[in-house]
C-alpha positions as CSV (number, residue, x, y, z in Angstrom):
1,M,0.0,0.0,0.0
2,F,1.0,3.6,-0.5
3,K,-0.3,7.1,0.4
4,V,-1.9,9.2,-2.2
5,I,-1.6,13.0,-1.9
6,T,-3.0,15.6,-4.4
7,D,-3.9,19.3,-4.4
8,T,-7.2,21.1,-4.3
9,A,-7.1,21.8,-8.1
10,C,-8.5,18.3,-8.0
11,D,-12.3,18.6,-7.7
12,F,-12.5,16.3,-4.7
13,T,-14.4,17.6,-1.7
14,T,-12.5,17.3,1.6
15,D,-15.0,14.8,3.0
16,Y,-14.7,12.6,0.0
17,A,-10.9,12.7,-0.1
18,D,-10.9,11.7,3.6
19,S,-13.2,8.8,2.9
20,I,-10.8,7.2,0.4
21,G,-7.7,8.1,2.3
22,V,-6.4,10.8,0.0
23,T,-4.7,13.9,1.5
24,L,-5.5,17.2,-0.1
25,I,-2.9,20.0,-0.2
26,P,-4.7,23.4,-0.4
27,L,-3.7,26.0,-2.9
28,Y,-4.2,29.6,-1.8
29,I,-6.8,32.1,-3.0
30,T,-6.7,35.9,-2.6
31,F,-9.3,38.6,-3.5
32,D,-7.1,41.6,-2.7
33,G,-3.5,40.4,-3.1
34,E,-2.9,40.7,0.6
35,N,-5.1,38.2,2.4
36,Y,-4.7,34.6,1.3
37,Y,-7.1,31.7,2.1
38,K,-6.5,28.0,2.0
39,D,-8.8,26.6,-0.6
40,Q,-11.6,24.5,1.0
41,F,-9.9,24.7,4.4
42,E,-10.3,28.4,5.1
43,L,-12.6,29.3,2.1
44,S,-15.4,27.0,1.2
45,T,-16.2,26.4,-2.5
46,E,-19.7,27.6,-2.0
47,D,-18.6,30.8,-0.4
48,F,-16.1,31.4,-3.1
49,Y,-18.6,31.1,-6.0
50,Q,-21.2,33.2,-4.1
51,R,-18.7,36.0,-3.7
52,I,-17.4,36.1,-7.3
53,M,-20.9,36.1,-8.6
54,A,-22.2,38.8,-6.2
55,E,-19.2,41.1,-6.3
56,K,-17.9,40.5,-9.8
57,V,-14.3,40.1,-8.6
58,Y,-11.4,38.2,-10.2
59,P,-9.4,36.4,-7.4
60,R,-6.0,35.0,-7.9
61,T,-4.3,31.8,-6.8
62,S,-1.0,31.0,-5.2
63,L,0.8,27.7,-5.0
64,P,1.3,25.6,-1.9
65,S,4.6,26.2,0.0
66,I,7.4,23.7,0.2
67,Q,6.6,23.5,3.9
68,D,3.0,22.6,3.1
69,Y,4.2,19.5,1.3
70,I,6.8,18.6,3.9
71,D,4.1,18.7,6.6
72,A,1.9,16.4,4.4
73,F,4.7,14.0,3.6
74,M,6.2,13.5,7.0
75,P,3.5,11.3,8.7
76,S,3.9,8.7,5.9
77,V,7.6,9.1,5.8
78,K,7.9,8.3,9.5
79,Q,5.7,5.3,9.1
80,N,7.8,4.1,6.1
81,V,4.8,4.3,3.8
82,P,5.6,5.1,0.1
83,I,3.9,8.3,-1.2
84,I,2.5,9.2,-4.6
85,T,1.9,12.9,-5.0
86,I,-0.3,14.1,-7.9
87,C,0.1,17.8,-8.8
88,L,-1.9,19.9,-11.1
89,S,-0.3,20.6,-14.5
90,A,3.1,22.2,-14.1
91,A,2.3,24.4,-17.0
92,M,-0.3,26.1,-14.8
93,S,1.3,26.2,-11.4
94,G,4.5,25.9,-9.5
95,A,2.9,23.3,-7.1
96,Y,4.9,20.5,-8.8
97,N,8.2,22.3,-8.2
98,S,7.2,22.9,-4.5
99,A,6.4,19.2,-4.0
100,K,9.7,18.1,-5.8
101,T,11.8,20.4,-3.6
102,A,10.0,19.2,-0.4
103,A,10.7,15.6,-1.4
104,E,14.4,16.4,-2.0
105,Q,14.7,18.1,1.3
106,I,13.1,15.1,3.1
107,A,15.5,12.7,1.3
108,E,18.5,14.4,2.8
109,E,17.3,13.3,6.3
110,Y,15.4,10.2,5.3
111,P,17.3,8.8,2.4
112,H,15.1,5.7,2.2
113,A,11.9,7.6,1.9
114,K,9.9,6.8,-1.2
115,I,8.2,9.9,-2.6
116,T,7.1,10.1,-6.2
117,V,5.9,13.5,-7.4
118,L,3.9,13.4,-10.6
119,N,3.1,16.3,-13.0
120,S,-0.5,15.2,-13.9
121,Q,-0.6,17.5,-16.9
122,V,-4.3,18.0,-16.1
123,N,-6.5,19.5,-13.4
124,S,-10.1,19.5,-12.3
125,A,-12.2,16.5,-13.2
126,A,-9.3,14.7,-15.0
127,Q,-7.0,15.2,-12.0
128,S,-9.7,13.8,-9.7
129,L,-9.9,10.6,-11.8
130,L,-6.1,10.3,-11.7
131,A,-6.2,10.5,-7.9
132,Y,-9.1,8.1,-7.9
133,E,-7.2,5.5,-9.9
134,A,-4.2,5.9,-7.6
135,A,-6.4,5.3,-4.6
136,R,-7.9,2.3,-6.2
137,M,-4.5,0.8,-6.9
138,S,-3.4,1.4,-3.3
139,R,-6.6,-0.3,-2.1
140,D,-6.1,-3.2,-4.5
141,N,-2.5,-3.7,-3.4
142,V,-0.9,-2.9,-6.8
143,P,2.8,-2.6,-6.1
144,Y,4.1,0.9,-5.6
145,E,6.5,0.9,-8.6
146,T,3.9,-0.5,-10.9
147,A,1.4,2.1,-9.8
148,V,3.8,4.9,-10.5
149,K,4.4,3.6,-14.1
150,I,0.7,3.3,-14.7
151,L,0.0,6.8,-13.4
152,K,2.7,8.2,-15.7
153,K,1.0,6.6,-18.7
154,M,-2.3,8.0,-17.6
155,T,-0.9,11.6,-17.6
156,E,-0.2,11.2,-21.3
157,T,-3.8,10.3,-22.2
158,G,-6.3,11.6,-19.6
159,T,-7.8,15.0,-20.2
160,V,-10.7,17.3,-19.6
161,Y,-13.2,18.8,-22.1
162,F,-15.1,21.8,-20.9
163,T,-16.8,25.1,-21.6
164,I,-17.2,28.3,-19.6
165,G,-19.7,31.2,-19.3
166,S,-17.3,34.1,-19.8
167,L,-13.8,34.5,-21.1
168,D,-13.1,37.2,-18.5
169,Y,-11.7,34.8,-15.9
170,I,-9.7,32.7,-18.2
171,K,-8.1,35.7,-19.9
172,K,-7.3,37.4,-16.7
173,G,-5.7,34.2,-15.4
174,G,-3.6,33.9,-18.6
175,R,-4.8,30.4,-19.3
176,I,-5.7,30.8,-23.0
177,G,-3.8,32.1,-25.9
178,K,-4.1,35.8,-26.8
179,L,-5.3,35.1,-30.4
180,A,-8.0,32.8,-29.2
181,S,-9.2,35.4,-26.7
182,V,-9.4,38.1,-29.4
183,I,-11.3,35.9,-31.8
184,T,-13.9,34.8,-29.3
185,E,-14.3,38.3,-27.9
186,V,-14.9,39.9,-31.3
187,L,-17.4,37.3,-32.5
188,N,-19.1,37.1,-29.1
189,I,-19.1,33.3,-29.1
190,R,-18.5,30.7,-26.5
191,P,-15.6,28.3,-26.8
192,S,-15.4,24.6,-26.0
193,L,-12.0,23.9,-24.6
194,Y,-9.7,21.0,-23.7
195,L,-6.3,20.4,-22.0
196,K,-3.3,19.2,-24.0
197,N,0.2,19.0,-22.5
198,G,-1.2,20.8,-19.5
199,E,-2.4,23.8,-21.4
200,V,-5.8,25.1,-22.5
201,N,-6.7,24.8,-26.2
202,V,-9.8,25.7,-28.2
203,S,-11.8,22.8,-29.8
204,G,-14.8,24.6,-31.0
205,L,-16.5,28.1,-31.2
206,C,-20.3,28.4,-30.6
207,R,-22.9,31.0,-30.4
208,T,-24.9,29.7,-27.4
209,R,-24.4,27.9,-24.1
210,K,-26.3,24.9,-25.3
211,K,-24.2,24.5,-28.4
212,S,-21.0,25.0,-26.5
213,I,-21.9,22.1,-24.2
214,S,-22.8,20.0,-27.2
215,S,-19.5,20.8,-28.7
216,V,-17.7,19.6,-25.5
217,L,-19.4,16.3,-25.9
218,E,-18.6,16.0,-29.6
219,S,-14.9,16.9,-29.0
220,C,-14.7,14.1,-26.4
221,K,-16.4,11.6,-28.8
222,K,-13.9,12.5,-31.5
223,Y,-11.0,11.6,-29.1
224,F,-12.3,8.0,-28.8
225,T,-13.2,7.5,-32.5
226,A,-10.0,9.1,-33.8
227,N,-7.9,6.9,-31.6
228,K,-10.1,3.8,-31.9
229,I,-10.4,3.6,-28.1
230,D,-13.2,1.6,-26.4
231,P,-14.9,3.9,-23.9
232,E,-15.4,1.0,-21.5
233,S,-11.6,1.1,-20.9
234,Y,-11.9,4.7,-19.5
235,D,-13.4,6.3,-16.4
236,F,-15.7,9.3,-17.0
237,T,-16.9,12.0,-14.8
238,V,-18.9,15.2,-15.3
239,S,-18.2,18.2,-13.0
240,S,-19.6,21.7,-12.8
241,A,-19.1,24.8,-10.7
242,T,-22.6,26.0,-9.8
243,N,-25.4,24.7,-12.0
244,I,-26.4,21.2,-10.6
245,D,-29.4,20.7,-12.9
246,E,-27.3,21.5,-16.0
247,R,-24.6,19.1,-14.7
248,N,-27.0,16.3,-14.1
249,E,-28.6,16.6,-17.6
250,F,-25.1,16.8,-19.2
251,R,-24.1,13.6,-17.3
252,K,-27.1,11.8,-18.8
253,A,-26.1,12.9,-22.3
254,V,-22.5,11.8,-21.7
255,E,-23.5,8.4,-20.4
256,A,-25.9,7.9,-23.4
257,A,-23.3,8.9,-25.9
258,F,-20.7,6.4,-24.6
259,N,-23.1,3.7,-23.4
260,T,-21.3,3.8,-20.0
261,K,-21.8,5.2,-16.5
262,C,-19.8,8.0,-14.9
263,V,-18.0,7.1,-11.8
264,E,-20.4,9.2,-9.7
265,S,-23.3,7.2,-11.1
266,K,-21.8,3.9,-9.8
267,E,-20.4,4.9,-6.4
268,R,-19.7,7.8,-4.1
269,F,-17.6,10.3,-6.0
270,D,-18.1,13.8,-4.6
271,L,-16.9,16.5,-7.0
272,R,-17.3,20.1,-7.7
273,V,-15.2,22.4,-9.9
274,S,-12.9,23.7,-7.2
275,A,-12.4,27.4,-6.3
276,V,-8.8,27.2,-7.5
277,I,-10.1,26.3,-11.0
278,G,-13.0,28.7,-10.7
279,C,-10.5,31.6,-10.3
280,H,-9.5,31.0,-13.9
281,T,-12.7,29.7,-15.5
282,G,-15.5,31.4,-13.6
283,P,-18.8,30.1,-12.1
284,A,-20.3,28.6,-15.2
285,T,-17.7,25.9,-15.9
286,I,-18.9,22.5,-16.8
287,G,-16.9,19.6,-18.4
288,I,-16.0,16.0,-18.9
289,G,-13.0,14.3,-17.3
290,I,-11.7,11.1,-18.8
291,M,-8.9,8.8,-17.6
292,P,-7.9,5.2,-18.5
293,K,-8.8,2.6,-15.9
294,Y,-5.7,1.2,-14.4
295,E,-6.7,-2.4,-15.3
296,T,-6.4,-1.6,-19.0
297,L,-2.8,-0.5,-18.6
298,I,-1.4,-2.9,-16.0
299,N,-0.5,-5.6,-18.4
300,S,1.6,-3.2,-20.6
301,I,3.8,-2.3,-17.6
């Protein structure tokens, strides 16, 4: 068995993370550049979204400190339990570097400590599935070294397809190319987006919210058809920031399109687009996370 640690860019609620033995490292959120709050621990996701919608503010995020990771690592290190740490995309945050430095510092005093730090190359719903698969492997007694190899393969294929309500947040956060921002602003259209190599890319441009959500589903379907992948070999999840009814309807459409069930339709899997992600995408974010099931990769390791 091994310990799984991830950060709050993953859409896990704290209660759910605790229930499956995953430790969450909070990123920080600030509304004024002076006062910083630990995501989920000092600022609830609900309070965050209520504030940005009521006040029309554009908060910023800050990475976990090296000490934050050291504090999270040490209990397992002292118990000689191997650790797998899943960080949000290094293209979006310095969290990965903080975790790596923390692991290196611990190794100086505890040279036999086993700490693997992974750049997930994703965030949000896809990151939640990566952590979920890691927790399943730990529970199923998959050897530590094998699990690390499988998770590294997953970071090359898992992703998230999503849409947003306004480009304001994503532009202010610098998460989309300038040219794409200009095009969508001039035409007053809504983009469907996806992550590739840890960065946001545009997969479609639509006039309405309904069409942008449909475009998200079509983009996801193209991934499976173009690569000749059986959807049954993947986990799916649908996550949103604020609109529960819209999320539930979209989940039904996703499950019908792929003739499968999302993880949350089969078992407890408590997700909500986190405040850390909401800082960059806004309150109307909705999307599909996909990730290979570990069983489909284990024989290739």
